C-alpha positions in Angstrom: 6.1 153.0 173.1 4.2 155.2 170.7 3.6 154.3 167.1 2.1 156.7 164.6 0.9 154.3 162.0 -0.1 155.5 158.5 -1.7 153.4 155.8 0.3 154.0 152.6 0.3 153.1 149.0 4.0 153.8 149.1 6.6 155.4 151.3 10.4 155.9 151.4 13.2 157.2 153.6 16.2 159.1 152.2 19.4 160.1 153.9 21.7 162.4 152.0 19.6 162.0 148.9 20.0 158.2 149.0 17.0 155.9 149.5 17.7 153.7 152.4 14.2 152.1 152.8 11.1 152.0 150.7 7.8 150.1 150.6 4.7 149.7 148.4 1.3 149.1 150.0 1.5 148.8 153.7 2.3 150.7 156.8 4.7 153.5 157.7 5.4 153.3 161.4 7.0 156.3 163.1 8.2 154.8 166.4 8.8 156.7 169.7 10.4 155.0 172.6 9.9 156.1 176.2 12.0 155.4 179.3 9.7 152.8 180.8 9.5 150.7 177.6 10.6 147.0 177.4 10.9 144.2 174.9 7.5 142.9 176.3 5.9 146.2 175.4 7.5 146.2 172.0 6.1 142.7 171.3 2.7 143.9 172.4 2.8 147.0 170.2 4.1 145.1 167.2 1.3 142.5 167.5 -1.2 145.4 167.6 0.4 147.1 164.5 0.4 144.0 162.3 -3.1 142.9 163.3 -4.8 146.3 163.5 -7.6 146.3 160.9 -7.0 149.4 158.9 -7.2 148.1 155.3 -10.4 147.9 153.4 -12.2 144.6 152.6 -14.3 143.9 149.4 -17.1 146.0 150.9 -14.9 149.0 151.7 -14.9 148.4 155.4 -11.7 148.5 157.5 -11.6 144.8 158.3 -8.2 143.7 157.1 -4.8 143.9 158.8 -1.3 144.3 157.4 -0.9 140.5 157.7 -4.2 139.9 155.9 -3.1 141.9 152.9 0.5 140.7 153.0 1.6 144.4 153.1 5.0 145.9 153.7 6.3 147.7 156.7 8.5 150.8 156.9 9.7 151.5 160.5 11.3 154.9 161.2 12.6 156.0 164.6 10.8 159.2 165.7 12.3 160.6 168.9 9.8 163.6 169.0 6.8 161.3 169.5 8.0 160.9 173.1 7.8 164.7 173.7 5.9 166.2 176.6 3.7 168.9 175.1 1.1 169.6 177.8 2.8 172.7 179.2 4.4 175.7 177.6 5.5 176.2 174.0 8.6 174.0 173.9 8.6 170.2 174.0 10.2 168.4 176.9 11.9 165.0 176.5 12.5 163.8 180.0 10.2 160.8 179.4 12.0 159.7 176.3 14.3 156.7 176.4 18.0 157.2 176.3 19.5 156.9 172.8 21.0 153.5 173.6 17.7 152.1 175.0 15.7 153.6 172.2 18.0 152.1 169.5 17.9 148.7 171.2 14.1 148.6 171.3 13.8 150.0 167.8 16.1 147.3 166.4 14.3 144.7 168.4 10.9 145.7 167.0 12.3 145.6 163.5 13.8 142.2 164.0 10.6 140.8 165.5 8.5 142.2 162.6 10.4 139.8 160.3 9.2 136.9 162.4 5.7 137.7 161.1 7.0 137.1 157.5 6.7 140.8 156.7 8.8 142.6 154.2 10.3 145.2 156.6 12.3 148.3 155.7 13.8 150.9 158.0 15.3 154.3 158.2 18.6 154.8 160.1 18.4 155.3 163.8 19.4 158.8 164.8 20.0 160.0 161.3 18.6 163.2 159.7 16.0 161.5 157.4 13.6 162.7 154.8 10.4 160.6 154.8 8.0 160.7 151.8 4.7 158.9 151.6 1.4 158.6 149.9 -1.0 158.3 152.8 -3.9 156.0 151.6 -7.2 157.4 152.7 -5.7 159.3 154.6 -5.6 156.8 157.4 -3.5 157.5 160.4 -3.6 156.0 164.0 -1.7 156.6 167.1 -1.1 153.3 168.8 0.2 152.9 172.3 0.6 150.1 174.8 
């Protein structure tokens, strides 16, 4: 699993000009699922996401996690994160999970995030989405497990 995690002051997802998910301060997570991924890897990645210290403390140092600040989470499926880009000029997707497997693990991660007590919003799996955000910092990390 690959998570492109962006610290945001706000973010939203629209489908057909309708807002389907939005958050205030927190994390926008673009999630790519690969063939070998499992619920155990999903749990490990989610633990890393919610505990990763990417928010500033009173001294301006990145010492606080999403849980520490009681921030919000917006999770958006992002098939293209699983692309193979090391050869040629066109991405390959043979390492990506099947749509059914990816949807199952995406929905699993979203459900598990709620067990942390986080306000969690989503896009819609497989939909054509427009994502808007105010990247705070900017701060962006690529997290994998």
